Backbone as JSON, one array per atom type, in Angstrom:
{
  "sequence": "MSLRLVPANGPKSASVQDTAGTLGLHDTLKHGPRSIAAEIKDHGGLRQRLENWEETQDNLKLTMQRNVYGVAAPMRLLMERKLVNTHPSPFSTSNIHLDILMGRDEIIEPADIFQGPESNLPLDLHKEFEKRYKH",
  "N": [[-4.3, -7.75, 3.45], [-6.15, -7.33, 6.37], [-8.1, -8.38, 9.22], [-8.18, -6.49, 11.25], [-9.41, -4.72, 13.99], [-8.69, -2.55, 15.55], [-6.25, 0.02, 15.26], [-2.77, -0.81, 14.88], [-0.09, -0.74, 17.3], [2.27, 1.87, 17.07], [5.72, 2.29, 15.98], [8.04, 2.31, 18.62], [9.92, 5.01, 19.9], [13.38, 5.17, 20.52], [14.93, 5.81, 23.6], [17.53, 7.71, 25.31], [18.5, 6.14, 27.35], [17.95, 3.61, 26.39], [19.61, 3.42, 24.21], [22.16, 3.68, 25.11], [25.67, 3.41, 25.25], [28.66, 1.72, 26.32], [29.74, 3.63, 28.01], [27.59, 5.0, 28.96], [26.56, 6.97, 27.36], [24.74, 8.26, 24.52], [24.78, 6.21, 21.69], [25.68, 7.21, 18.77], [26.64, 6.27, 16.3], [25.58, 3.73, 16.11], [22.77, 3.99, 16.56], [21.93, 6.27, 15.25], [21.46, 9.91, 14.93], [20.76, 11.75, 17.93], [17.51, 12.53, 19.04], [15.81, 14.99, 20.55], [13.15, 15.7, 20.47], [11.88, 13.26, 19.94], [12.35, 11.99, 22.32], [10.95, 13.51, 24.15], [8.21, 13.44, 23.42], [5.8, 11.47, 24.63], [3.37, 9.55, 24.17], [2.18, 7.17, 24.46], [1.14, 5.79, 22.36], [-1.54, 6.25, 21.86], [-2.38, 8.55, 20.45], [-1.44, 8.05, 17.85], [-2.93, 5.77, 17.26], [-5.51, 6.86, 17.22], [-5.27, 8.6, 15.07], [-4.97, 6.81, 12.99], [-7.36, 5.48, 12.95], [-9.66, 5.69, 11.19], [-8.58, 4.78, 8.78], [-7.9, 2.15, 9.43], [-10.44, 1.08, 9.99], [-11.62, 1.37, 7.48], [-10.0, -0.35, 5.96], [-10.72, -2.75, 7.18], [-13.45, -2.95, 6.44], [-13.17, -3.14, 3.64], [-11.77, -5.55, 3.47], [-13.67, -7.32, 4.52], [-15.65, -7.06, 2.58], [-14.28, -8.16, 0.46], [-13.98, -10.8, 1.33], [-16.65, -11.64, 1.38], [-17.94, -10.92, -1.09], [-16.03, -11.28, -3.05], [-13.0, -10.41, -4.87], [-13.54, -8.39, -6.66], [-15.45, -6.53, -5.75], [-14.35, -4.77, -3.63], [-12.3, -3.73, -5.19], [-13.62, -2.38, -7.23], [-14.93, -0.41, -5.72], [-12.72, 1.02, -4.71], [-11.68, 1.98, -7.12], [-13.78, 3.65, -7.94], [-13.72, 5.54, -5.87], [-11.21, 6.68, -6.34], [-11.64, 7.8, -8.87], [-13.66, 9.7, -8.32], [-12.3, 11.3, -6.55], [-10.29, 12.45, -8.1], [-11.56, 14.27, -9.72], [-12.53, 16.94, -8.55], [-15.26, 19.06, -7.49], [-15.62, 22.31, -8.83], [-17.17, 24.22, -7.6], [-17.68, 23.77, -4.95], [-16.36, 23.16, -1.66], [-16.58, 20.79, -0.35], [-16.73, 17.25, -0.95], [-19.16, 15.55, -1.85], [-19.7, 13.21, -3.22], [-17.48, 11.56, -2.75], [-17.77, 11.37, 0.01], [-20.11, 9.84, 0.19], [-19.27, 7.42, -0.99], [-17.34, 6.69, 0.86], [-18.85, 6.26, 3.06], [-19.46, 8.29, 4.8], [-21.61, 9.94, 4.64], [-23.76, 10.08, 6.35], [-22.85, 11.1, 8.67], [-22.31, 13.73, 10.9], [-19.93, 16.12, 11.2], [-17.74, 18.43, 12.96], [-16.54, 20.06, 11.0], [-18.46, 20.17, 9.04], [-20.34, 21.93, 10.01], [-19.02, 24.21, 11.1], [-17.41, 26.14, 9.03], [-15.17, 27.68, 8.86], [-13.19, 30.62, 7.97], [-14.13, 31.11, 5.37], [-16.83, 30.92, 5.37], [-20.17, 32.38, 5.27], [-20.84, 33.78, 7.54], [-21.21, 36.65, 9.6], [-18.51, 38.61, 10.96], [-18.7, 40.15, 13.27], [-21.16, 39.7, 15.35], [-22.75, 41.27, 17.04], [-22.84, 43.84, 15.9], [-24.14, 43.22, 13.52], [-26.7, 42.42, 14.47], [-27.49, 44.85, 15.57], [-27.74, 46.41, 13.26], [-29.86, 45.07, 11.96], [-32.05, 45.17, 13.76], [-32.5, 47.81, 14.36], [-34.27, 50.54, 15.56]],
  "CA": [[-5.52, -7.3, 4.06], [-6.34, -7.98, 7.66], [-9.36, -8.13, 9.9], [-7.82, -5.74, 12.45], [-10.43, -3.76, 14.4], [-8.03, -1.4, 16.17], [-4.92, 0.22, 14.66], [-1.63, -1.4, 15.59], [0.81, 0.18, 17.98], [3.32, 2.38, 16.21], [7.07, 1.98, 16.45], [8.45, 3.08, 19.78], [11.18, 5.7, 19.72], [14.36, 4.75, 21.51], [15.42, 6.89, 24.45], [18.96, 7.68, 25.52], [18.8, 5.0, 28.2], [17.88, 2.4, 25.57], [20.68, 3.43, 23.21], [23.43, 4.02, 25.75], [26.79, 2.49, 25.04], [29.34, 1.27, 27.54], [30.02, 4.77, 28.88], [26.34, 5.62, 29.38], [26.2, 8.02, 26.42], [24.01, 7.82, 23.32], [25.65, 5.68, 20.65], [25.21, 7.82, 17.53], [26.98, 5.45, 15.15], [24.73, 2.55, 16.07], [21.34, 4.31, 16.59], [21.63, 7.52, 14.54], [21.53, 11.12, 15.76], [19.83, 11.83, 19.05], [16.39, 13.43, 18.79], [15.18, 15.4, 21.8], [11.7, 15.67, 20.25], [11.42, 11.89, 20.07], [12.43, 11.63, 23.73], [9.95, 14.26, 24.91], [6.83, 13.02, 23.15], [5.46, 10.18, 25.19], [1.92, 9.52, 24.03], [1.68, 5.85, 24.74], [0.57, 5.22, 21.15], [-2.96, 6.55, 21.69], [-2.56, 9.55, 19.38], [-1.26, 7.4, 16.55], [-4.09, 4.9, 17.04], [-6.65, 7.69, 16.85], [-5.04, 9.12, 13.72], [-5.11, 5.72, 12.02], [-8.61, 4.78, 13.21], [-10.5, 5.62, 9.99], [-7.91, 3.94, 7.78], [-8.02, 0.76, 9.85], [-11.83, 0.67, 9.81], [-11.84, 1.25, 6.04], [-9.36, -1.6, 5.53], [-11.55, -3.85, 7.67], [-14.64, -3.05, 5.59], [-12.76, -3.65, 2.33], [-11.43, -6.96, 3.63], [-14.91, -8.07, 4.67], [-16.29, -7.1, 1.25], [-13.52, -9.11, -0.36], [-14.29, -12.16, 1.78], [-18.04, -11.98, 1.11], [-18.33, -10.75, -2.49], [-14.93, -11.52, -3.97], [-12.03, -9.33, -4.98], [-14.02, -7.35, -7.57], [-16.24, -5.51, -5.05], [-13.52, -3.7, -3.08], [-11.53, -3.12, -6.26], [-14.5, -1.42, -7.9], [-15.14, 0.7, -4.8], [-11.5, 1.81, -4.69], [-11.58, 2.7, -8.4], [-14.77, 4.73, -7.91], [-13.19, 6.58, -4.97], [-10.11, 7.37, -7.03], [-12.23, 8.58, -9.95], [-14.36, 10.84, -7.74], [-11.33, 12.15, -5.88], [-9.47, 13.16, -9.07], [-12.35, 15.3, -10.37], [-13.31, 17.67, -7.54], [-16.19, 20.06, -7.99], [-15.05, 23.64, -8.68], [-18.1, 25.12, -6.92], [-17.85, 23.41, -3.54], [-15.16, 22.67, -0.98], [-16.82, 19.41, 0.08], [-16.87, 16.27, -2.01], [-20.26, 14.71, -1.39], [-19.6, 11.91, -3.87], [-16.5, 10.78, -1.99], [-18.37, 11.09, 1.32], [-21.06, 8.73, 0.02], [-18.52, 6.19, -1.23], [-16.61, 6.35, 2.08], [-19.81, 5.98, 4.12], [-19.49, 9.41, 5.74], [-22.71, 10.83, 4.28], [-24.72, 10.15, 7.45], [-22.13, 11.56, 9.86], [-22.12, 15.18, 10.98], [-18.67, 16.45, 11.85], [-17.63, 19.88, 13.18], [-16.2, 20.75, 9.75], [-19.69, 20.36, 8.27], [-21.07, 23.06, 10.57], [-18.12, 25.36, 11.19], [-16.63, 26.05, 7.81], [-14.0, 28.54, 8.92], [-13.33, 32.0, 7.52], [-14.79, 31.25, 4.07], [-18.29, 30.88, 5.51], [-20.83, 33.67, 5.1], [-21.22, 34.34, 8.82], [-20.56, 37.93, 9.88], [-17.47, 38.51, 11.96], [-19.16, 40.76, 14.52], [-22.59, 39.42, 15.43], [-23.44, 42.36, 17.73], [-23.1, 44.9, 14.93], [-25.15, 42.72, 12.59], [-28.0, 42.51, 15.13], [-27.84, 46.27, 15.7], [-28.21, 46.85, 11.95], [-31.14, 44.47, 11.64], [-33.14, 45.5, 14.67], [-32.42, 49.22, 14.73], [-35.62, 51.14, 15.52]],
  "C": [[-5.73, -8.07, 5.36], [-7.7, -7.62, 8.24], [-9.11, -7.41, 11.23], [-8.9, -4.71, 12.75], [-9.83, -2.46, 14.9], [-6.67, -1.23, 15.52], [-3.82, -0.37, 15.53], [-0.83, -0.33, 16.3], [1.91, 0.6, 17.02], [4.69, 2.0, 16.75], [7.43, 2.89, 17.62], [9.77, 3.75, 19.48], [12.12, 5.32, 20.85], [14.83, 5.96, 22.3], [16.92, 6.74, 24.63], [19.35, 6.49, 26.39], [18.81, 3.7, 27.39], [19.06, 2.3, 24.62], [22.04, 3.75, 23.81], [24.47, 2.94, 25.48], [27.41, 2.1, 26.37], [29.6, 2.41, 28.51], [28.74, 5.47, 29.37], [25.89, 6.76, 28.49], [25.47, 7.42, 25.23], [24.99, 7.39, 22.24], [25.12, 6.13, 19.29], [25.49, 6.94, 16.32], [26.04, 4.26, 15.0], [23.25, 2.91, 15.89], [20.98, 5.61, 15.87], [21.67, 8.71, 15.47], [20.43, 11.14, 16.82], [18.75, 12.86, 18.74], [15.7, 13.75, 20.12], [13.65, 15.34, 21.64], [11.14, 14.26, 20.4], [11.43, 11.44, 21.53], [11.32, 12.3, 24.53], [8.55, 13.73, 24.68], [6.61, 11.59, 23.62], [3.95, 10.08, 25.22], [1.35, 8.17, 24.4], [1.01, 5.22, 23.53], [-0.88, 5.57, 20.9], [-3.2, 7.53, 20.55], [-2.43, 8.9, 18.01], [-2.42, 6.46, 16.24], [-5.3, 5.71, 16.61], [-6.5, 8.25, 15.44], [-5.25, 8.05, 12.66], [-6.43, 4.98, 12.14], [-9.43, 4.6, 11.93], [-9.89, 4.71, 8.93], [-8.05, 2.46, 8.14], [-9.45, 0.26, 9.66], [-12.16, 0.49, 8.33], [-11.22, -0.04, 5.5], [-10.16, -2.82, 5.99], [-12.78, -4.04, 6.79], [-14.3, -3.59, 4.21], [-12.42, -5.13, 2.39], [-12.69, -7.81, 3.77], [-15.67, -8.15, 3.36], [-15.6, -8.13, 0.36], [-13.86, -10.55, 0.03], [-15.71, -12.58, 1.4], [-18.34, -11.98, -0.39], [-17.24, -11.07, -3.5], [-14.08, -10.27, -4.14], [-12.54, -8.16, -5.85], [-14.75, -6.23, -6.84], [-15.36, -4.43, -4.43], [-12.68, -3.01, -4.15], [-12.36, -2.07, -6.98], [-14.72, -0.19, -7.03], [-13.91, 1.6, -4.74], [-11.31, 2.6, -5.99], [-12.57, 3.86, -8.45], [-14.3, 5.87, -7.01], [-12.09, 7.39, -5.65], [-10.65, 8.27, -8.14], [-12.91, 9.84, -9.41], [-13.38, 11.82, -7.11], [-10.48, 12.95, -6.87], [-10.22, 14.27, -9.78], [-13.17, 16.06, -9.33], [-14.19, 18.73, -8.18], [-15.59, 21.45, -7.8], [-15.93, 24.59, -7.86], [-18.19, 24.87, -5.43], [-16.54, 22.91, -2.96], [-15.34, 21.23, -0.52], [-16.99, 18.51, -1.14], [-17.91, 15.25, -1.57], [-20.2, 13.31, -1.99], [-18.62, 11.0, -3.13], [-17.03, 10.44, -0.6], [-19.34, 9.92, 1.25], [-20.31, 7.42, -0.16], [-17.74, 5.74, 0.01], [-17.55, 6.02, 3.24], [-19.9, 7.09, 5.15], [-20.66, 10.35, 5.47], [-23.75, 10.97, 5.39], [-24.09, 10.65, 8.74], [-21.99, 13.07, 9.8], [-20.88, 15.45, 11.8], [-18.61, 17.96, 12.07], [-17.29, 20.66, 11.91], [-17.42, 20.98, 8.87], [-20.45, 21.6, 8.74], [-20.23, 24.32, 10.59], [-17.17, 25.31, 10.02], [-15.46, 27.03, 7.77], [-14.26, 29.91, 8.34], [-14.04, 32.16, 6.18], [-16.3, 31.18, 4.17], [-18.87, 32.29, 5.44], [-21.28, 34.29, 6.42], [-20.51, 35.66, 9.05], [-19.54, 37.76, 11.0], [-17.92, 39.08, 13.3], [-20.68, 40.63, 14.58], [-23.36, 40.57, 16.08], [-23.79, 43.49, 16.76], [-24.16, 44.48, 13.92], [-26.55, 42.81, 13.19], [-28.44, 43.95, 15.31], [-28.35, 46.82, 14.38], [-29.6, 46.34, 11.65], [-32.28, 45.04, 12.48], [-33.07, 46.93, 15.17], [-33.81, 49.84, 14.56], [-35.6, 52.51, 14.95]]
}
């Protein structure tokens, strides 16, 4: 457990220039097969940091709980999360119990408002208004 505030940089992918042998070609035996996709994606690590942001913040909170209250507090919280996550509600797509335990109950995200095709919103709003307000 660490007190890291920001996710760590991910492993950098090696380019052909980094893995070139004596002839200037990619050394497959030493560095494995060449991956064009790994060479093209150059994000600078920002995307991976953003993807790991919530996990890093959660680990920080658990570590702080452990330092303040002892090892039993984060262990109990993790067990409660696992228990709530294994028994999802058959009537709802959201898991409000897990949101409360994760501390996401006071946060409004786009998924809370825009629920996709399973929502009850009509597909054509103009036709719906014409039906309602037809004189």
